C-alpha positions, 0 to 999 in steps of 0.5 A: 724642694724649691730653696734659694735666696735669689731668682737669679739661681736658675735653669732655663732653656729652649726645646726644638726639634731636629730642624730647630723649630720651637716644640710648644708644650714639651714637659721638662722635669727637673730633679734633685735626688738628694732632697726628693725634689722634682718639678715638671714644667711645660714650654710655652709658645716660643719652647721656652722653660725657666725654673728660679729659686733653685738651691745650688745643687746637682740636678737632673734634667729631662725633656720630652714631648709626644712624637719625640724621644725624652732627652735625659742630662744628669749632673747639671751643676747649678751654682748660686746666682747663676742661671744655667741655660740647658737646650734641648734638640729633641728627635723623633720617636717614642716618647719612652725611648730616652737619650742620655746627654753627657755634655757638662754644665755650661761654662759660658755665661750666656744670659747676663752682662754681670761681672763676677765669679762664683766660688764653689764649695771644692775651692772653699774647703780645699784651698789654704785659707789664712784664718779660714776666711772664706772671703780671701777667695773673692780675690779669684775674681778679677778687679777684686782685693780685699783689706784683712787685719791680722786678727781677722776683726775686720775685712773690707772689699774693694771691687773694680775702682769702687771703694770698700764702703760701697761693697755688700755681703749678704748671707741668705740674702740678708745683709751682713755688713755694719751701718757705720763701716764697711766692715763684715760682721759675719764670717760663717765657718767655712764648713758651713758655707755651701758657696758664694757668688762675687758680682764686681759690676753691672748687676741687675736693677735687683741689686742697689743702694751700693755700687761696689762688690756684691757678695751673696753667701749661701749657707749649706742646708740638709738633705735626706742623708746626714753629713757634716764635719768636725774639725780642728786647725792648730798654729804655733810659732815654733814652726813659723819663720822668723819675720824680717824684723826679728833677726836672731838674737831677737826673740820670735813673735809668739802665736798660738792659734786653735780653730775648731768646731763641728757642722752637721746637716741632715733630715728632719722629715724625708724629702720635707723637712732639713737642718744644718747646724754648727759651731765654731770656735777660735782661740788665738794668742799674739805677743810681740817684743817691742822696745821704747823709750822711758823717763829714767830715774834721775830725770824723774828727780829732775836731774838732766845733767846727762843730757847735752842739750840745755834744759831752759827755765821757761820764765827766765830763759836761763839753763837751769845750773847743771841741767838740774831742775830744782825739787821745788820746780817739780810739779808733784802731779807729774812726779805722782803720775810718772812714778806710778804710770810709766815703768822704769828703764829695764834695758841698755842703750837709748831704747831703754824699755823692752816689753811684749804688746800683743792681743787675744782673739776669742770667738764662738759662733753659732748657726742654723739653717731650716728648710722646710717644704709646705706644699709643692708650691710653697717652700720656706727657709730660715737661718740664724747666726750668733757670733761673739767676737772679743779682742782683749790686747795688751799694751807695751805701757804694763799700767794700761794693759787691758783694752777690751773690745767685744763684738756680739752679733747676730743675723736672722733671715727668713725666705717664703717662695711661693709658685703662683703658676707655671710662670709666676713665683714670688719670693719674700724675705725679712732680715734682722741684722745686729752688729755691736761693738763694745769698746770700753775703757777699763776705768769707766763706770768704775769709782775712778775720776780724773780728779784722783790724779790731781787733775782738775778743771778738766771738763768736757768743753772746758773749765765752763763745760760739764763734768764727765759721767761715769761712762766717760771716765778714763786716764787722759793721754800724757804724750811726752814727745819721743816716749812711751805714752801714759794712755789707754791702749785705745784712745777712745771708748766706742759703743756702736749698736748696730741694727738693720731690718730688711724686708725684701719682696720679688715677683718673677714673671715668664712670659714668652721671651721676656723674664720679668722681675719686679720687686722692692728692697726696704731697709730700716737702719738704727744705729746707737753709737758713741763717736769720739777722738779724745773722750778723756782729753789730752796733753802733749809735752814738747821740747818748745817748753824747757827745749826737752819733752821730758823736763817740760813734763816734770815742770808740769807744763804741757805745750797742747791740751785737748779738753775732754770730749765726752761720750756723747751717745747718739740715736740715728735711724734711716729708711732705705727703699729700693724698687726695681723693674728687670726685664731680660728679653731673649731677642733671639736664639743668640741675643739677650738683652738685660734692661733695668731700671732701679729708684733708690729713696734714701730718707733723711736720717734722724737722731733722737737723743737730741745730741746732733748739732752743725753749722748753718751757713745759710742763716744770717748773722754770726755762724753758729750751730743749729739747732739754738736750743741743745737737746732738740733736733733739727734736720741738718740735711736737704734731701736729694730724690732724683735717685734713678738708676738704669741698667743695660746689658747685653750677651751675644752667642757669636758662635757655640763656644764664644759670647760677647757681653757688655753692659752700663748702669748708674749705681747710687750709694747710700751715705754712711751713717758717720754723716750724721752720729758724728754731728754729736761731737759738737757742744754741748754733748761732745766736743773738744777745745784746744789750748795751746801753752806758750813757750815762755811764761806757760799758764797751763799745767798738767794739774789745771790743764784749761785754767780760767785766766787763759780760756776764753769766755766763748772757747773756740771749739772744734766742731763738725758740720754738714756742707754749707748748702746742706745737701745730702748727695749720695754718690753715683757711679757709672759702670760699664764693661765689654768682656769676650768669653771663649770656651777653650775645651770642653773643660776650659774657659777663657774671658777678657774684657775692659771694665770701668766706672766713674765716680761722682759726688763722692763723700768724704770730709776735710779735717779742717774747713777752717784752715787759713792759707800758709801766712804769718801771724796768729793762726785763729786770727787768720781763720775764715770762720774765726768764731771756731777752731777747726771745723771738720767738714763733711762733703760729696764733692769727690770724683774718680775714674778707673779703667782696666783690662781683666781676664779670667782663665778657668779649668773645671774640675777634670782628672782631679784638677781644677784651676782659676787664674785671674789677672787685672791691669788696673789705673784708678784716679781720683781727687780725695783720699778716703771717704768719711770714716776712712780718713778723709780727703787727704788734701791740702787746701780745704776749700779750694782743692781744684785739679791740684788734688787729682793724682793716682788714688791709694787704690790704684794697683796696676797689676794684680794676679791670683791663681788658685788651684786644687789637684786630688790624685784620683784613684787607680784601678790597679791599686789595692791593699797598701799601695792604694793606702799609701798612693791614694787620697792626696790632695793639694792646693795652692793660692798664689798672689802677685800684685803691684803696690798702691800709691801713698802720701808724703807729707811734712812734719810740723806746721811750718806753713802756719795753717794750724795742722789738720789737712795734709802739708805736702813739701815741695818737689821740683820735678824729680821722680822719687822712684828708685830703680832698685828700692830697699827697706832701707831707702825705698824712694828718693827722699832728696826729691823732697824739700820742706815748704814754708810760708817764709824764705829759707833755701827751697822753703818757698816756691814763688806762686805756691802760696806757701803750699807744697808742690809735690802731688798727692800720692807721689810714690808707689809702695811695695807689692804683695807676693805670696804663695800659700799651699795645702797639702792633705791626705784623706783616709776612708773608714773601712766601716763606711766608705762615706767617712773619712779622716782628713790630715792637712797641713797649709803654709801661708807665704811659703817661701817666706817672701817679705811682705813689707809695708809702706815706707815712712811717708812724712819728711822730717821723721826718722822713718822717711823713706824707710820701711819699718814695719810688715803688713799685717797678714802673711808678713812671714811664713806660718804653718798650720796643721788641720785634722777633719772628720767628714761624714 
């Protein structure tokens, strides 16, 4: 039975006689005993044979011809995406005579220049995986890292200088990545995963649309025997080490985790139809003790007599008598809200409030796979996954204790493989992927209204704007600088219904020395989404008013007001089509050339709800939003069509144990959906207006935050725009590599190589394209486009380069031991911080970035080593009885990760450059290297290397020729690295009633030696955490122990 998802999974080779001459017409028989599959091939005139679309499994291969003895090779292991080359040299004799060849499956990659690695099932199920997330094992591929959050909500993959937004993860050939973000939506239970392949670069023209890591996951399938597992994994903080920042007598963080499920697979009809099905659940609860500052009771009555600084009347400019605000001056709305929505102190000291924050993880996943063999030439595969993932969270402020984030996701895929002839096979595939995000405010769609709080005229877009709909209602953010906030746990309220429909057709043709593939991948991406930052509005109270932030609040005078943005819903769709031609030409017996050409057509996205608008810089007259009639759609972009991507690679067998490989290719990347649906934040559907209260004689109050008397008739909206030339450029990446593979022994292989790429037209966004240069005077008057406030501009002009030395050693399973070690030295340089929805460019000057922004990338990891190993103590023939029971069945595994840190930016607080904030404000650096020889959490870098920059005079504040901008480069400091060693110890107990049934008990330790895994230190000059490490990484921050029990059959 043929069941597979990629034509790259194949057995191929050459049949020759003892002199090396080709044997045409030889019979090659390939069998897979577990499913009864058998296929007989005939070699062509060159003596070559090839069988593609095999499922990952273990095969036996026989080759014979008239006048020659039959050559028999058992235990040929075929992994996903692997082309196993198996050559036969036949001996003269009778065809009924058999010669058994015991050579292991080849370790060398002799057919392709593709970079990557197959992660086998043996490693997936036996290595310690935090959260049982199989994608962690992708890091055993050189140049690959993953970014993971502690609750397992989101995993992103970065490969060889390519960004995480360019990664692709496929399950049985169907995409599993969200349209708007690079996050993976599905994490099948590792007991349901057969294996997966990580392609980190220079893959064939069959794959495109992105240029980063390409991960192909194969679900397990059934066979003629039933097999499966039941499992349960438990964690409890009583077994865990203390966090670095939670020493005694502080309480430890609370962790309760249970991960459980079952997988079963087997036959429906022997040799004909097979199934696999399963369920996995996760119940995880975390609680973290935290402290903060709340306004004490006396100050809620206006009594600030205990404060050493003067509390100033913003109207008279005089200090209130005895620092006590008269009762008549207290704003009743402020008094009511603080008494009902901010807790009172419960702890002595400055940090006068202690409480718990936390979150839960509730996951229920159901999956199934069905394989059916209609005939020997017609095969069908189907899979379906449903995953409900809920993440309720708890705020430190008990009055805002609920934030429910749910992710109901679905994946469906069907594949039909038709063998047209011995040299021609066609594959047709359809898939549907649905990734939902529902992050709703608990007060949305209820009877709650902002007016119930005593706050009026707080409309979307200001006092002349529209009222908020019921689904847009929520508690506005009330931020008193330095105090516990009164705000919803999530400042935003998001809905995201991401759907992808996928059609794929691949035709494989085998002619002589050419293995040709022609095909296409057509996808319809649809996304209904809300994108917002401040849907309910916000008010910030600072010491600029009354010389005390809490006093400003009690008086009811916010310093800055952002009107509600609303929750506009966009409906964006886009067609993406990729067509390709790939020819793998066996030029000689030693040289294979991989030649391909791909054309990607990324259609212009279309929005059907009529909520997207953009600025048009190409239209004469005042700068304004288009379409000019709200509620209609006008295409904001001009498309580009020159997206050809040539691919070339070679694999040369220098000798029987050495292969030299190299390649070059151009990869086009599809733009993110945020290039389009973020345009819904423009008025009238969305958009906010900033109101700045003057420090003296303020007018805006908490009960009337956007009064008409200070609100302009034509307010200065914060808007979003496409580039001035309107061209929708999609980044193109040039990947290149050169590698040498050497088989050291029968079971050991080493590869070393150079891997590089160059990125052009990388998409990013500047937070404020309308930012003035540093200087005196009102910011709004100095803006390049004074009709608007901030203009978030989506651009495609980023550049990057990456060079690396990558090496990998693998020891195939021998005497119970298997080991893989990967090491990468890399250097990445770019001129942007992140892509559009990952933080923007991080630049100082929005419109004139130039070479000043070129620096080490935040993804620049110089050294990274990952070692994974599994050792199973094999039974000794002399063991019996008690000795066999005690000494046998033990299994050890480990995953060691050593990585240098990543560069991060250093900025400064406030707006001493007087450019309106938004973009980075960097301090000055006068050539002093901030790196310390012995960095410590208390002082990670030399903070004296940086001095505040300003547009005006002062010691060290202004540098002639800098234009008031800071002279510090981007990302001048390198943060802490990663040093973790995860271990697994297991014991298998065979069941007396069936030797194929066993119970496995295992203990897993993550960060076994409790090495502190520090997060980056504070990088903002002017804050108390500047230069100090105050937090840990989200994953493996301290030692955690997990117990597991499995029943395997």
